[in-house]
C-alpha positions in Angstrom: -21.1 45.3 -66.5 -23.3 42.8 -65.7 -23.1 39.1 -66.4 -24.9 37.0 -68.4 -25.6 34.4 -65.4 -26.6 37.7 -63.3 -29.5 38.5 -66.1 -30.6 35.1 -66.8 -30.7 31.5 -65.8 -28.2 30.0 -68.7 -29.5 26.3 -66.9 -32.8 26.8 -67.5 -32.6 27.8 -70.8 -30.6 24.9 -71.4 -33.0 22.5 -69.6 -36.5 24.6 -71.7 -34.1 24.0 -75.1 -34.7 20.2 -74.2 -38.5 20.1 -73.2 -38.0 19.6 -69.6 -39.0 23.0 -68.7 -41.9 25.2 -70.6 -40.8 28.4 -72.7 -40.7 31.5 -70.7 -40.1 34.9 -73.4 -37.3 36.6 -71.8 -37.3 40.5 -73.3 -33.4 40.5 -72.7 -33.3 37.5 -74.8 -35.7 39.1 -77.2 -33.2 42.2 -77.4 -30.4 40.2 -78.5 -32.4 38.5 -80.9 -33.2 41.9 -82.5 -29.4 42.7 -82.1 -28.3 40.2 -84.2 -30.9 41.4 -86.8 -29.9 45.0 -87.0 -26.3 45.1 -85.7 -24.6 42.0 -86.5 -21.0 43.7 -86.1 -21.8 44.2 -82.4 -23.7 41.2 -82.0 -20.8 39.5 -83.4 -18.5 41.2 -80.4 -20.9 39.2 -77.6 -19.2 36.4 -76.0 -19.9 32.7 -76.8 -21.5 32.2 -73.8 -24.1 34.9 -74.8 -24.7 33.4 -77.9 -24.9 29.9 -76.7 -27.1 30.9 -74.3 -29.5 32.8 -77.1 -29.3 29.8 -79.2 -31.1 27.9 -75.8 -33.2 30.0 -75.5 -34.3 30.6 -79.4 -34.7 26.3 -79.4 -37.1 26.5 -76.7 -39.2 29.2 -78.6 -39.4 27.1 -81.6 -40.2 24.0 -79.5 -43.0 26.2 -78.0 -43.9 27.1 -81.0 -44.1 23.7 -82.7 -46.3 22.5 -79.5 -48.7 24.9 -79.9 -49.3 24.8 -83.7 -50.4 21.2 -83.1 
């Protein structure tokens, strides 16, 4: 099974959440958002690292949306 670090660059997500890098859409992260909404029990079984990375992704996405609205 692939590890999170092999699928996404967690460090890049964290820097994007801090505003140091521009937001880049990630299909894997978007699927995790969908999983959380449609299958919360399955999402709950994911590792804390995956959930933390998703939090960074969503923070950078919100930041990008806020900048685009200005």
